[in-house]
N, C-alpha and C positions, 0 to 999 in steps of 0.2 A: 159667463160660460162660453159665450162665443169667442172670447180671446183665447181660452185654453184650446178650443178646437182648432182655432187658426194656428196656434203654436204647434200643436201636435200633428197636424196634417200638412203643414207648409213645407217649405224647402228643406228645414233642418228638423223635421219631425222625428226621425230616427234617432238624431242626437238628443233632442228633448225627451223622448221616451227612455233612452238609456241613462240620462241625468236624473230623470224622476224615480227609475227603478233603483239606481244606485243610492240616492239619497234615502229612499224608503228602507232599503236593506241596511244602510248605515245606522239609520234611526232605530230599527229594530234591534241591531246588535248592541247599540249603546244602552238600551233598555233592558235586554235580556241576557246579554252575555255573561257567563260566569265570572266572578272575580269583581273587577271595579266597574259597577254599572249604576245606572240612575236609581234604580230601586235601593241599592246599598247606600247611595248617597243620602236618599231621603231617610232611610233608617238610622244613618249615622247622625243625621241633623236632629231627628226626633230624640235619640239617645243623648246627644250633647245638650239639649234643652233640659231633659230630666236631670241630667248630672248638675248643671248650672243651677237648677232649682234647689237641689240637695245641697249644693255648696252654700246658697244663700241661707238656707234653713240652719246649717251648722253654724254659720258665721253669726246668726242671730243667737243661737244658743250660747256661743262663746261669749258674745257681748253680754248677755244676760248674766252668765256665770261671773264675768270680770266685774260687773256692777254689784253683784251679790258679795263678792270677795272684797270689794272696796268698802262696802257698808259693814261687813263684819269686821274689818280691821280698823276702821275708823270710829264707830259708834258702839259704845260699850253696852247700851241697852239693847241694840240689835243682836250683838254677840250673845249677851245672856238669854234673850228670848230663844234664839237659835239653839243654844245649848240645852235649854230646858225642854225644847220640843223634840230635838233629835236624840238626845241622849238621856231623857227623862231625868234630869238633875233638878235637886231642889235645895232652896237656901235653908238654913237652920230656922226652924220656927214655922216653915210652911207645912199646910196639911196635904198629905199625899193620899190619893184614894186609888186602890187597885181594883180594877173592873175585870172579872174573869167571865169569859163567855162560855 
């Protein structure tokens, strides 16, 4: 603390005070000035993180769908099971039960 007192009351004290005030005003302007400011930068960084997470989730969904497509096009049993479940298809001789609610 004694060092700061010596700087501000010494030979160049007025200049040191001017530099301190100018730096303080500049920092306040950088934080609160409308437009491109620190608060907007932080908000943009948060938004970017959120969007990147969403991209990763969509990429995982795409990979899952591609794997499912590969399975349906290469394995007849999987395709048959899918058709039965999704479209209520049955083979001749299967027992079909209709449940009404």
